[in-house]
Structure formats: C-alpha cells, structure tokens
All heavy atoms as TSV, in Angstrom:
chain	resi	resn	atom	element	x	y	z
A	1	MET	N	N	50.987	19.205	119.987
A	1	MET	CA	C	49.836	20.004	119.577
A	1	MET	C	C	49.351	19.447	118.217
A	1	MET	O	O	50.076	19.244	117.323
A	1	MET	CB	C	50.257	21.425	119.430
A	1	MET	CG	C	49.176	22.261	118.711
A	1	MET	SD	S	49.494	24.007	118.704
A	1	MET	CE	C	49.458	24.331	120.411
A	2	PRO	N	N	48.017	19.269	118.094
A	2	PRO	CA	C	47.499	18.845	116.837
A	2	PRO	C	C	47.880	19.834	115.702
A	2	PRO	O	O	47.899	21.004	115.957
A	2	PRO	CB	C	45.977	18.815	117.041
A	2	PRO	CG	C	45.787	18.754	118.543
A	2	PRO	CD	C	46.973	19.407	119.101
A	3	GLU	N	N	48.115	19.271	114.546
A	3	GLU	CA	C	48.577	20.102	113.435
A	3	GLU	C	C	47.574	21.226	113.079
A	3	GLU	O	O	47.964	22.304	112.698
A	3	GLU	CB	C	48.789	19.214	112.202
A	3	GLU	CG	C	49.304	19.949	110.987
A	3	GLU	CD	C	49.602	19.098	109.852
A	3	GLU	OE1	O	50.044	17.933	110.017
A	3	GLU	OE2	O	49.420	19.559	108.709
A	4	PHE	N	N	46.253	20.938	113.236
A	4	PHE	CA	C	45.237	21.945	112.884
A	4	PHE	C	C	45.346	23.157	113.824
A	4	PHE	O	O	44.809	24.208	113.471
A	4	PHE	CB	C	43.846	21.385	112.903
A	4	PHE	CG	C	43.306	20.974	114.239
A	4	PHE	CD1	C	42.746	21.916	115.054
A	4	PHE	CD2	C	43.431	19.688	114.703
A	4	PHE	CE1	C	42.224	21.579	116.333
A	4	PHE	CE2	C	42.942	19.327	115.955
A	4	PHE	CZ	C	42.361	20.277	116.749
A	5	ARG	N	N	46.050	23.101	114.917
A	5	ARG	CA	C	46.219	24.264	115.812
A	5	ARG	C	C	47.562	24.927	115.609
A	5	ARG	O	O	47.844	25.920	116.292
A	5	ARG	CB	C	46.073	23.827	117.233
A	5	ARG	CG	C	44.641	23.456	117.608
A	5	ARG	CD	C	44.541	23.210	119.050
A	5	ARG	NE	N	43.107	22.917	119.351
A	5	ARG	CZ	C	42.564	23.025	120.504
A	5	ARG	NH1	N	43.269	23.424	121.513
A	5	ARG	NH2	N	41.314	22.686	120.674
A	6	ALA	N	N	48.418	24.472	114.713
A	6	ALA	CA	C	49.751	24.995	114.520
A	6	ALA	C	C	49.696	26.537	114.147
A	6	ALA	O	O	50.630	27.276	114.459
A	6	ALA	CB	C	50.496	24.216	113.478
A	7	PHE	N	N	48.637	26.933	113.494
A	7	PHE	CA	C	48.501	28.357	113.078
A	7	PHE	C	C	48.432	29.255	114.298
A	7	PHE	O	O	48.625	30.468	114.182
A	7	PHE	CB	C	47.339	28.572	112.115
A	7	PHE	CG	C	45.969	28.540	112.809
A	7	PHE	CD1	C	45.372	29.723	113.201
A	7	PHE	CD2	C	45.356	27.348	113.117
A	7	PHE	CE1	C	44.126	29.726	113.743
A	7	PHE	CE2	C	44.086	27.363	113.707
A	7	PHE	CZ	C	43.492	28.513	114.028
A	8	LEU	N	N	48.165	28.741	115.474
A	8	LEU	CA	C	48.044	29.520	116.718
A	8	LEU	C	C	49.362	29.607	117.498
A	8	LEU	O	O	49.368	30.249	118.522
A	8	LEU	CB	C	46.941	28.975	117.565
A	8	LEU	CG	C	45.536	29.136	117.017
A	8	LEU	CD1	C	44.562	28.333	117.871
A	8	LEU	CD2	C	45.141	30.573	116.939
A	9	GLU	N	N	50.375	28.916	117.021
A	9	GLU	CA	C	51.672	28.931	117.719
A	9	GLU	C	C	52.383	30.297	117.576
A	9	GLU	O	O	52.290	30.907	116.527
A	9	GLU	CB	C	52.577	27.813	117.204
A	9	GLU	CG	C	52.224	26.476	117.765
A	9	GLU	CD	C	52.320	26.394	119.270
A	9	GLU	OE1	O	53.445	26.638	119.832
A	9	GLU	OE2	O	51.318	26.120	119.907
A	10	GLY	N	N	53.042	30.715	118.603
A	10	GLY	CA	C	53.883	31.920	118.517
A	10	GLY	C	C	53.109	33.244	118.486
A	10	GLY	O	O	53.670	34.284	118.145
A	11	GLY	N	N	51.875	33.229	118.901
A	11	GLY	CA	C	51.043	34.441	118.825
A	11	GLY	C	C	50.832	35.148	120.132
A	11	GLY	O	O	49.923	35.976	120.283
A	12	GLY	N	N	51.565	34.752	121.177
A	12	GLY	CA	C	51.468	35.424	122.455
A	12	GLY	C	C	50.329	34.942	123.348
A	12	GLY	O	O	49.777	33.860	123.130
A	13	GLU	N	N	49.976	35.801	124.297
A	13	GLU	CA	C	48.953	35.418	125.279
A	13	GLU	C	C	47.605	35.180	124.650
A	13	GLU	O	O	46.900	34.245	125.012
A	13	GLU	CB	C	48.884	36.471	126.357
A	13	GLU	CG	C	47.952	36.124	127.460
A	13	GLU	CD	C	47.852	37.219	128.564
A	13	GLU	OE1	O	48.783	38.110	128.611
A	13	GLU	OE2	O	46.912	37.155	129.346
A	14	MET	N	N	47.208	36.009	123.729
A	14	MET	CA	C	45.866	35.875	123.120
A	14	MET	C	C	45.839	34.574	122.298
A	14	MET	O	O	44.802	33.890	122.281
A	14	MET	CB	C	45.532	37.069	122.218
A	14	MET	CG	C	45.261	38.335	122.985
A	14	MET	SD	S	44.077	38.176	124.350
A	14	MET	CE	C	42.618	37.620	123.488
A	15	SER	N	N	46.932	34.197	121.707
A	15	SER	CA	C	46.989	32.929	120.982
A	15	SER	C	C	46.753	31.745	121.930
A	15	SER	O	O	45.944	30.806	121.629
A	15	SER	CB	C	48.303	32.744	120.283
A	15	SER	OG	O	48.359	31.610	119.612
A	16	ALA	N	N	47.363	31.804	123.105
A	16	ALA	CA	C	47.147	30.769	124.129
A	16	ALA	C	C	45.731	30.760	124.579
A	16	ALA	O	O	45.133	29.670	124.770
A	16	ALA	CB	C	48.102	30.929	125.234
A	17	LEU	N	N	45.125	31.931	124.767
A	17	LEU	CA	C	43.730	31.904	125.215
A	17	LEU	C	C	42.760	31.386	124.168
A	17	LEU	O	O	41.857	30.659	124.466
A	17	LEU	CB	C	43.341	33.403	125.546
A	17	LEU	CG	C	43.968	33.950	126.832
A	17	LEU	CD1	C	43.639	35.438	126.961
A	17	LEU	CD2	C	43.460	33.219	128.054
A	18	ILE	N	N	43.073	31.686	122.876
A	18	ILE	CA	C	42.248	31.166	121.801
A	18	ILE	C	C	42.399	29.653	121.713
A	18	ILE	O	O	41.408	28.930	121.500
A	18	ILE	CB	C	42.610	31.872	120.450
A	18	ILE	CG1	C	42.141	33.338	120.532
A	18	ILE	CG2	C	42.050	31.069	119.283
A	18	ILE	CD1	C	42.668	34.163	119.359
A	19	ARG	N	N	43.606	29.167	121.857
A	19	ARG	CA	C	43.861	27.710	121.817
A	19	ARG	C	C	43.075	26.972	122.946
A	19	ARG	O	O	42.580	25.905	122.731
A	19	ARG	CB	C	45.366	27.375	121.983
A	19	ARG	CG	C	46.155	27.414	120.741
A	19	ARG	CD	C	47.507	26.732	120.918
A	19	ARG	NE	N	48.201	27.164	122.152
A	19	ARG	CZ	C	49.038	28.223	122.213
A	19	ARG	NH1	N	49.227	28.995	121.179
A	19	ARG	NH2	N	49.659	28.503	123.322
A	20	GLY	N	N	43.024	27.610	124.075
A	20	GLY	CA	C	42.404	26.967	125.276
A	20	GLY	C	C	40.895	27.138	125.399
A	20	GLY	O	O	40.288	26.592	126.260
A	21	HIS	N	N	40.332	28.030	124.560
A	21	HIS	CA	C	38.886	28.305	124.682
A	21	HIS	C	C	38.047	27.150	124.139
A	21	HIS	O	O	38.392	26.484	123.157
A	21	HIS	CB	C	38.600	29.609	123.898
A	21	HIS	CG	C	37.172	30.054	124.105
A	21	HIS	ND1	N	36.723	30.593	125.301
A	21	HIS	CD2	C	36.090	30.025	123.301
A	21	HIS	CE1	C	35.443	30.920	125.186
A	21	HIS	NE2	N	35.014	30.592	123.991
A	22	GLY	N	N	36.839	26.960	124.663
A	22	GLY	CA	C	35.926	25.923	124.210
A	22	GLY	C	C	35.065	26.474	123.026
A	22	GLY	O	O	33.910	26.802	123.224
A	23	TRP	N	N	35.629	26.518	121.843
A	23	TRP	CA	C	34.964	27.097	120.689
A	23	TRP	C	C	33.789	26.257	120.203
A	23	TRP	O	O	32.922	26.764	119.467
A	23	TRP	CB	C	35.952	27.274	119.547
A	23	TRP	CG	C	36.982	28.315	119.925
A	23	TRP	CD1	C	38.267	28.086	120.303
A	23	TRP	CD2	C	36.825	29.697	119.943
A	23	TRP	NE1	N	38.898	29.270	120.620
A	23	TRP	CE2	C	38.015	30.297	120.346
A	23	TRP	CE3	C	35.710	30.535	119.686
A	23	TRP	CZ2	C	38.162	31.662	120.510
A	23	TRP	CZ3	C	35.883	31.915	119.776
A	23	TRP	CH2	C	37.094	32.466	120.221
A	24	GLU	N	N	33.689	25.060	120.675
A	24	GLU	CA	C	32.581	24.200	120.256
A	24	GLU	C	C	31.244	24.796	120.588
A	24	GLU	O	O	30.227	24.596	119.928
A	24	GLU	CB	C	32.687	22.797	120.883
A	24	GLU	CG	C	33.895	22.011	120.505
A	24	GLU	CD	C	35.203	22.415	121.265
A	24	GLU	OE1	O	35.125	23.256	122.213
A	24	GLU	OE2	O	36.256	21.976	120.893
A	25	ALA	N	N	31.201	25.599	121.674
A	25	ALA	CA	C	29.965	26.223	122.163
A	25	ALA	C	C	29.686	27.542	121.483
A	25	ALA	O	O	28.750	28.238	121.891
A	25	ALA	CB	C	30.044	26.337	123.660
A	26	THR	N	N	30.464	27.946	120.507
A	26	THR	CA	C	30.283	29.213	119.837
A	26	THR	C	C	29.878	29.043	118.379
A	26	THR	O	O	29.911	27.944	117.853
A	26	THR	CB	C	31.597	30.028	119.881
A	26	THR	OG1	O	32.516	29.493	118.961
A	26	THR	CG2	C	32.197	30.108	121.237
A	27	ALA	N	N	29.538	30.153	117.765
A	27	ALA	CA	C	29.177	30.131	116.319
A	27	ALA	C	C	30.338	29.681	115.436
A	27	ALA	O	O	30.100	29.153	114.356
A	27	ALA	CB	C	28.657	31.492	115.906
A	28	LEU	N	N	31.570	29.864	115.912
A	28	LEU	CA	C	32.709	29.393	115.126
A	28	LEU	C	C	32.899	27.868	115.081
A	28	LEU	O	O	33.412	27.350	114.172
A	28	LEU	CB	C	34.018	30.058	115.665
A	28	LEU	CG	C	34.243	31.533	115.347
A	28	LEU	CD1	C	35.558	31.957	115.956
A	28	LEU	CD2	C	34.239	31.745	113.860
A	29	GLY	N	N	32.394	27.273	116.133
A	29	GLY	CA	C	32.554	25.821	116.240
A	29	GLY	C	C	34.008	25.436	116.558
A	29	GLY	O	O	34.813	26.260	116.845
A	30	PRO	N	N	34.293	24.155	116.594
A	30	PRO	CA	C	35.619	23.653	117.006
A	30	PRO	C	C	36.709	24.196	115.984
A	30	PRO	O	O	36.428	24.334	114.782
A	30	PRO	CB	C	35.495	22.118	116.913
A	30	PRO	CG	C	34.311	21.850	116.111
A	30	PRO	CD	C	33.402	23.017	116.202
A	31	ILE	N	N	37.849	24.407	116.571
A	31	ILE	CA	C	38.978	24.989	115.760
A	31	ILE	C	C	39.264	24.137	114.555
A	31	ILE	O	O	39.547	24.698	113.465
A	31	ILE	CB	C	40.240	25.180	116.641
A	31	ILE	CG1	C	40.017	26.304	117.666
A	31	ILE	CG2	C	41.454	25.518	115.800
A	31	ILE	CD1	C	41.172	26.499	118.598
A	32	HIS	N	N	39.203	22.824	114.686
A	32	HIS	CA	C	39.533	21.956	113.557
A	32	HIS	C	C	38.585	22.189	112.343
A	32	HIS	O	O	38.922	21.858	111.201
A	32	HIS	CB	C	39.620	20.478	113.925
A	32	HIS	CG	C	38.303	19.878	114.219
A	32	HIS	ND1	N	37.810	19.859	115.491
A	32	HIS	CD2	C	37.362	19.287	113.434
A	32	HIS	CE1	C	36.611	19.259	115.479
A	32	HIS	NE2	N	36.316	18.891	114.286
A	33	SER	N	N	37.442	22.813	112.570
A	33	SER	CA	C	36.483	23.034	111.486
A	33	SER	C	C	36.589	24.472	110.892
A	33	SER	O	O	35.846	24.789	109.948
A	33	SER	CB	C	35.044	22.772	111.983
A	33	SER	OG	O	34.626	23.787	112.873
A	34	TRP	N	N	37.455	25.316	111.452
A	34	TRP	CA	C	37.550	26.668	110.977
A	34	TRP	C	C	38.120	26.716	109.541
A	34	TRP	O	O	39.064	25.906	109.215
A	34	TRP	CB	C	38.473	27.528	111.844
A	34	TRP	CG	C	37.950	27.781	113.215
A	34	TRP	CD1	C	36.756	27.320	113.769
A	34	TRP	CD2	C	38.534	28.558	114.223
A	34	TRP	NE1	N	36.623	27.779	115.033
A	34	TRP	CE2	C	37.699	28.528	115.350
A	34	TRP	CE3	C	39.740	29.254	114.294
A	34	TRP	CZ2	C	38.020	29.201	116.495
A	34	TRP	CZ3	C	40.058	29.938	115.487
A	34	TRP	CH2	C	39.154	29.904	116.585
A	35	PRO	N	N	37.575	27.548	108.676
A	35	PRO	CA	C	38.060	27.573	107.295
A	35	PRO	C	C	39.532	28.112	107.257
A	35	PRO	O	O	39.983	28.813	108.133
A	35	PRO	CB	C	37.116	28.573	106.570
A	35	PRO	CG	C	36.463	29.305	107.682
A	35	PRO	CD	C	36.467	28.490	108.917
A	36	GLN	N	N	40.213	27.679	106.225
A	36	GLN	CA	C	41.604	28.096	106.070
A	36	GLN	C	C	41.741	29.616	105.975
A	36	GLN	O	O	42.718	30.151	106.534
A	36	GLN	CB	C	42.238	27.455	104.812
A	36	GLN	CG	C	43.704	27.788	104.659
A	36	GLN	CD	C	44.533	27.262	105.831
A	36	GLN	OE1	O	44.405	26.124	106.221
A	36	GLN	NE2	N	45.353	28.104	106.393
A	37	SER	N	N	40.822	30.295	105.425
A	37	SER	CA	C	40.913	31.761	105.376
A	37	SER	C	C	40.824	32.385	106.739
A	37	SER	O	O	41.609	33.349	107.032
A	37	SER	CB	C	39.759	32.314	104.464
A	37	SER	OG	O	38.528	31.812	104.931
A	38	LEU	N	N	40.093	31.898	107.648
A	38	LEU	CA	C	40.056	32.358	109.034
A	38	LEU	C	C	41.342	32.038	109.715
A	38	LEU	O	O	41.969	32.885	110.438
A	38	LEU	CB	C	38.855	31.781	109.856
A	38	LEU	CG	C	38.826	32.127	111.299
A	38	LEU	CD1	C	38.840	33.649	111.588
A	38	LEU	CD2	C	37.620	31.447	112.003
A	39	ARG	N	N	41.829	30.836	109.521
A	39	ARG	CA	C	43.101	30.437	110.184
A	39	ARG	C	C	44.255	31.362	109.689
A	39	ARG	O	O	45.072	31.815	110.537
A	39	ARG	CB	C	43.473	29.015	109.838
A	39	ARG	CG	C	42.529	28.013	110.436
A	39	ARG	CD	C	42.942	26.603	110.060
A	39	ARG	NE	N	41.866	25.660	110.378
A	39	ARG	CZ	C	42.059	24.385	110.407
A	39	ARG	NH1	N	43.263	23.868	110.167
A	39	ARG	NH2	N	41.077	23.588	110.698
A	40	SER	N	N	44.280	31.615	108.452
A	40	SER	CA	C	45.403	32.494	107.895
A	40	SER	C	C	45.250	33.916	108.375
A	40	SER	O	O	46.249	34.478	108.847
A	40	SER	CB	C	45.297	32.511	106.324
A	40	SER	OG	O	45.585	31.245	105.818
A	41	ALA	N	N	44.069	34.478	108.383
A	41	ALA	CA	C	43.861	35.863	108.856
A	41	ALA	C	C	44.235	35.922	110.317
A	41	ALA	O	O	44.883	36.899	110.736
A	41	ALA	CB	C	42.404	36.292	108.602
A	42	LEU	N	N	43.819	34.957	111.127
A	42	LEU	CA	C	44.082	35.004	112.505
A	42	LEU	C	C	45.557	34.796	112.828
A	42	LEU	O	O	46.085	35.423	113.734
A	42	LEU	CB	C	43.234	33.971	113.261
A	42	LEU	CG	C	43.148	34.018	114.765
A	42	LEU	CD1	C	42.702	35.440	115.193
A	42	LEU	CD2	C	42.186	32.991	115.294
A	43	SER	N	N	46.174	33.956	112.038
A	43	SER	CA	C	47.638	33.751	112.215
A	43	SER	C	C	48.390	35.047	112.021
A	43	SER	O	O	49.249	35.422	112.808
A	43	SER	CB	C	48.094	32.654	111.246
A	43	SER	OG	O	49.496	32.483	111.371
A	44	ILE	N	N	48.055	35.762	110.952
A	44	ILE	CA	C	48.718	37.084	110.665
A	44	ILE	C	C	48.408	38.080	111.825
A	44	ILE	O	O	49.277	38.787	112.281
A	44	ILE	CB	C	48.232	37.645	109.331
A	44	ILE	CG1	C	48.749	36.722	108.206
A	44	ILE	CG2	C	48.641	39.106	109.127
A	44	ILE	CD1	C	48.089	36.995	106.850
A	45	CYS	N	N	47.166	38.087	112.218
A	45	CYS	CA	C	46.735	39.011	113.275
A	45	CYS	C	C	47.487	38.771	114.564
A	45	CYS	O	O	48.027	39.748	115.192
A	45	CYS	CB	C	45.193	38.861	113.524
A	45	CYS	SG	S	44.540	39.616	115.016
A	46	LEU	N	N	47.552	37.529	115.018
A	46	LEU	CA	C	48.132	37.187	116.281
A	46	LEU	C	C	49.658	37.466	116.328
A	46	LEU	O	O	50.176	37.801	117.376
A	46	LEU	CB	C	47.866	35.752	116.662
A	46	LEU	CG	C	46.409	35.438	116.953
A	46	LEU	CD1	C	46.187	33.902	117.090
A	46	LEU	CD2	C	45.970	36.128	118.253
A	47	ARG	N	N	50.349	37.369	115.202
A	47	ARG	CA	C	51.760	37.615	115.145
A	47	ARG	C	C	52.164	39.070	114.862
A	47	ARG	O	O	53.310	39.435	114.876
A	47	ARG	CB	C	52.388	36.718	114.097
A	47	ARG	CG	C	52.388	35.262	114.520
A	47	ARG	CD	C	52.816	34.315	113.368
A	47	ARG	NE	N	52.906	32.973	113.751
A	47	ARG	CZ	C	51.821	32.185	113.942
A	47	ARG	NH1	N	50.616	32.609	113.713
A	47	ARG	NH2	N	51.983	30.893	114.294
A	48	SER	N	N	51.188	39.901	114.643
A	48	SER	CA	C	51.464	41.310	114.251
A	48	SER	C	C	51.825	42.094	115.538
A	48	SER	O	O	51.201	41.940	116.566
A	48	SER	CB	C	50.175	41.924	113.647
A	48	SER	OG	O	50.447	43.350	113.453
A	49	PRO	N	N	52.839	42.943	115.401
A	49	PRO	CA	C	53.192	43.808	116.528
A	49	PRO	C	C	52.244	44.949	116.669
A	49	PRO	O	O	52.183	45.572	117.754
A	49	PRO	CB	C	54.603	44.336	116.178
A	49	PRO	CG	C	54.653	44.280	114.691
A	49	PRO	CD	C	53.793	43.118	114.292
A	50	SER	N	N	51.459	45.261	115.686
A	50	SER	CA	C	50.438	46.310	115.746
A	50	SER	C	C	49.097	45.818	116.214
A	50	SER	O	O	48.787	44.585	116.098
A	50	SER	CB	C	50.206	46.911	114.332
A	50	SER	OG	O	51.414	47.449	113.817
A	51	ALA	N	N	48.324	46.640	116.832
A	51	ALA	CA	C	46.991	46.247	117.306
A	51	ALA	C	C	46.170	45.804	116.081
A	51	ALA	O	O	45.950	46.591	115.138
A	51	ALA	CB	C	46.315	47.432	118.005
A	52	THR	N	N	45.767	44.549	116.052
A	52	THR	CA	C	45.063	43.945	114.934
A	52	THR	C	C	43.962	43.071	115.420
A	52	THR	O	O	44.077	42.386	116.418
A	52	THR	CB	C	46.020	43.139	114.082
A	52	THR	OG1	O	47.215	43.887	113.786
A	52	THR	CG2	C	45.386	42.714	112.784
A	53	ALA	N	N	42.843	43.035	114.657
A	53	ALA	CA	C	41.726	42.238	115.016
A	53	ALA	C	C	41.102	41.644	113.731
A	53	ALA	O	O	41.279	42.177	112.670
A	53	ALA	CB	C	40.682	43.051	115.807
A	54	VAL	N	N	40.370	40.569	113.940
A	54	VAL	CA	C	39.581	39.926	112.872
A	54	VAL	C	C	38.151	39.820	113.331
A	54	VAL	O	O	37.895	39.341	114.464
A	54	VAL	CB	C	40.168	38.520	112.552
A	54	VAL	CG1	C	39.284	37.752	111.579
A	54	VAL	CG2	C	41.626	38.602	112.098
A	55	CYS	N	N	37.214	40.297	112.544
A	55	CYS	CA	C	35.792	40.124	112.782
A	55	CYS	C	C	35.322	39.083	111.813
A	55	CYS	O	O	35.543	39.168	110.598
A	55	CYS	CB	C	35.044	41.441	112.594
A	55	CYS	SG	S	35.418	42.659	113.742
A	56	TRP	N	N	34.601	38.085	112.362
A	56	TRP	CA	C	34.284	36.904	111.472
A	56	TRP	C	C	32.857	36.439	111.627
A	56	TRP	O	O	32.300	36.435	112.738
A	56	TRP	CB	C	35.222	35.761	111.851
A	56	TRP	CG	C	35.210	34.679	110.874
A	56	TRP	CD1	C	34.444	33.556	110.825
A	56	TRP	CD2	C	36.014	34.653	109.653
A	56	TRP	NE1	N	34.675	32.828	109.660
A	56	TRP	CE2	C	35.643	33.488	108.937
A	56	TRP	CE3	C	36.926	35.495	109.095
A	56	TRP	CZ2	C	36.241	33.124	107.733
A	56	TRP	CZ3	C	37.539	35.133	107.884
A	56	TRP	CH2	C	37.176	33.952	107.222
A	57	GLY	N	N	32.273	36.116	110.524
A	57	GLY	CA	C	30.953	35.487	110.493
A	57	GLY	C	C	29.800	36.454	110.627
A	57	GLY	O	O	29.961	37.659	110.909
A	58	PRO	N	N	28.577	36.001	110.497
A	58	PRO	CA	C	27.437	36.850	110.628
A	58	PRO	C	C	27.324	37.456	111.977
A	58	PRO	O	O	26.782	38.595	112.125
A	58	PRO	CB	C	26.229	35.883	110.398
A	58	PRO	CG	C	26.806	34.611	109.864
A	58	PRO	CD	C	28.226	34.603	110.164
A	59	GLU	N	N	27.905	36.841	113.017
A	59	GLU	CA	C	27.850	37.420	114.341
A	59	GLU	C	C	29.005	38.406	114.596
A	59	GLU	O	O	29.072	39.031	115.660
A	59	GLU	CB	C	27.992	36.288	115.432
A	59	GLU	CG	C	26.860	35.267	115.382
A	59	GLU	CD	C	27.102	34.243	114.298
A	59	GLU	OE1	O	28.122	34.128	113.688
A	59	GLU	OE2	O	26.136	33.420	114.051
A	60	LEU	N	N	29.904	38.530	113.616
A	60	LEU	CA	C	31.059	39.389	113.714
A	60	LEU	C	C	31.855	39.145	115.012
A	60	LEU	O	O	32.125	40.061	115.766
A	60	LEU	CB	C	30.675	40.857	113.607
A	60	LEU	CG	C	30.120	41.295	112.171
A	60	LEU	CD1	C	29.726	42.743	112.223
A	60	LEU	CD2	C	31.163	41.014	111.095
A	61	LEU	N	N	32.143	37.899	115.201
A	61	LEU	CA	C	32.985	37.580	116.371
A	61	LEU	C	C	34.331	38.260	116.278
A	61	LEU	O	O	34.922	38.252	115.214
A	61	LEU	CB	C	33.158	36.011	116.477
A	61	LEU	CG	C	31.878	35.311	116.807
A	61	LEU	CD1	C	32.102	33.784	116.693
A	61	LEU	CD2	C	31.322	35.647	118.130
A	62	PHE	N	N	34.779	38.793	117.344
A	62	PHE	CA	C	35.916	39.678	117.382
A	62	PHE	C	C	37.098	38.989	117.983
A	62	PHE	O	O	37.087	38.648	119.223
A	62	PHE	CB	C	35.546	40.941	118.185
A	62	PHE	CG	C	36.463	42.064	117.987
A	62	PHE	CD1	C	36.520	42.826	116.815
A	62	PHE	CD2	C	37.274	42.485	119.089
A	62	PHE	CE1	C	37.357	43.892	116.697
A	62	PHE	CE2	C	38.099	43.580	118.949
A	62	PHE	CZ	C	38.168	44.271	117.770
A	63	LEU	N	N	38.113	38.626	117.169
A	63	LEU	CA	C	39.326	37.986	117.621
A	63	LEU	C	C	40.477	38.954	117.486
A	63	LEU	O	O	40.656	39.568	116.417
A	63	LEU	CB	C	39.602	36.753	116.842
A	63	LEU	CG	C	38.379	35.713	116.831
A	63	LEU	CD1	C	38.527	34.750	115.699
A	63	LEU	CD2	C	38.295	35.001	118.120
A	64	TYR	N	N	41.318	39.103	118.498
A	64	TYR	CA	C	42.319	40.150	118.436
A	64	TYR	C	C	43.627	39.650	119.057
A	64	TYR	O	O	43.708	38.605	119.692
A	64	TYR	CB	C	41.849	41.395	119.167
A	64	TYR	CG	C	41.298	41.214	120.535
A	64	TYR	CD1	C	42.164	41.211	121.652
A	64	TYR	CD2	C	39.977	40.989	120.739
A	64	TYR	CE1	C	41.661	40.997	123.009
A	64	TYR	CE2	C	39.459	40.786	122.011
A	64	TYR	CZ	C	40.278	40.825	123.091
A	64	TYR	OH	O	39.798	40.577	124.385
A	65	ASN	N	N	44.703	40.450	118.838
A	65	ASN	CA	C	46.008	40.089	119.307
A	65	ASN	C	C	46.401	40.782	120.615
A	65	ASN	O	O	45.574	41.542	121.162
A	65	ASN	CB	C	47.078	40.351	118.199
A	65	ASN	CG	C	47.202	41.797	117.906
A	65	ASN	OD1	O	46.617	42.726	118.474
A	65	ASN	ND2	N	48.100	42.075	116.888
A	66	ASP	N	N	47.605	40.500	121.157
A	66	ASP	CA	C	48.078	40.999	122.378
A	66	ASP	C	C	48.124	42.566	122.347
A	66	ASP	O	O	47.780	43.191	123.324
A	66	ASP	CB	C	49.455	40.502	122.723
A	66	ASP	CG	C	49.418	39.010	123.095
A	66	ASP	OD1	O	48.367	38.447	123.289
A	66	ASP	OD2	O	50.507	38.490	123.271
A	67	ALA	N	N	48.526	43.156	121.230
A	67	ALA	CA	C	48.615	44.612	121.153
A	67	ALA	C	C	47.236	45.249	121.246
A	67	ALA	O	O	47.073	46.275	121.877
A	67	ALA	CB	C	49.296	45.017	119.826
A	68	TRP	N	N	46.220	44.603	120.689
A	68	TRP	CA	C	44.856	45.147	120.780
A	68	TRP	C	C	44.391	45.007	122.247
A	68	TRP	O	O	43.761	45.847	122.759
A	68	TRP	CB	C	43.917	44.372	119.841
A	68	TRP	CG	C	42.587	45.025	119.776
A	68	TRP	CD1	C	41.579	44.995	120.648
A	68	TRP	CD2	C	42.103	45.853	118.687
A	68	TRP	NE1	N	40.479	45.674	120.220
A	68	TRP	CE2	C	40.782	46.235	119.039
A	68	TRP	CE3	C	42.659	46.313	117.488
A	68	TRP	CZ2	C	40.016	47.041	118.234
A	68	TRP	CZ3	C	41.900	47.080	116.662
A	68	TRP	CH2	C	40.579	47.439	117.053
A	69	ALA	N	N	44.716	43.858	122.849
A	69	ALA	CA	C	44.271	43.598	124.219
A	69	ALA	C	C	44.817	44.693	125.140
A	69	ALA	O	O	44.132	45.104	126.078
A	69	ALA	CB	C	44.745	42.239	124.646
A	70	ALA	N	N	46.055	45.136	124.857
A	70	ALA	CA	C	46.625	46.225	125.700
A	70	ALA	C	C	45.867	47.519	125.556
A	70	ALA	O	O	45.884	48.320	126.492
A	70	ALA	CB	C	48.079	46.376	125.309
A	71	LEU	N	N	45.275	47.748	124.386
A	71	LEU	CA	C	44.490	48.994	124.151
A	71	LEU	C	C	43.184	48.962	124.930
A	71	LEU	O	O	42.700	50.045	125.366
A	71	LEU	CB	C	44.174	49.173	122.678
A	71	LEU	CG	C	45.326	49.456	121.759
A	71	LEU	CD1	C	44.865	49.511	120.307
A	71	LEU	CD2	C	46.036	50.806	122.183
A	72	ILE	N	N	42.617	47.844	125.080
A	72	ILE	CA	C	41.268	47.750	125.686
A	72	ILE	C	C	41.410	47.415	127.197
A	72	ILE	O	O	40.584	47.507	127.962
A	72	ILE	CB	C	40.316	46.762	125.010
A	72	ILE	CG1	C	40.875	45.370	124.959
A	72	ILE	CG2	C	39.991	47.270	123.645
A	72	ILE	CD1	C	39.975	44.316	124.452
C-alpha cells in the first residue's frame, strides 16, 4: 500500500471503502492530495469505537466510521 494511504489502515470496513473509492471525481480530490489535518482527523475517526464522523470542506463531505455506519 502506498505510504500516503497508511493513515487508512486498521479502520475497519469504512476504511476499506474509503481506500477503494474514486476520490478523484469528488471535491476532496485524490487521497494523496488530502491535507495532513484531514488525514489525521479521519485516522482518529476511523479507529474510534464510538460513532464518529468528519465533515470536511465547503461541501461538508461526510466521512464516518463503522460505528456510525451501524447507526444509519
């Protein structure tokens, strides 16, 4: 796995879905261009046992963990 995606390791099913998504076609752009602050926040979110989400950018894109996915 490319080093720039290492922050997504160990985050469960949602982490795998985020790794496999074609982000190039979204406002976030390719994962390798994501700012470190987003990577850090998302890494914490994905590994949390509590339902956690990150809203990012002017579009407020909603990224969440497995616990949140179970709620919705």
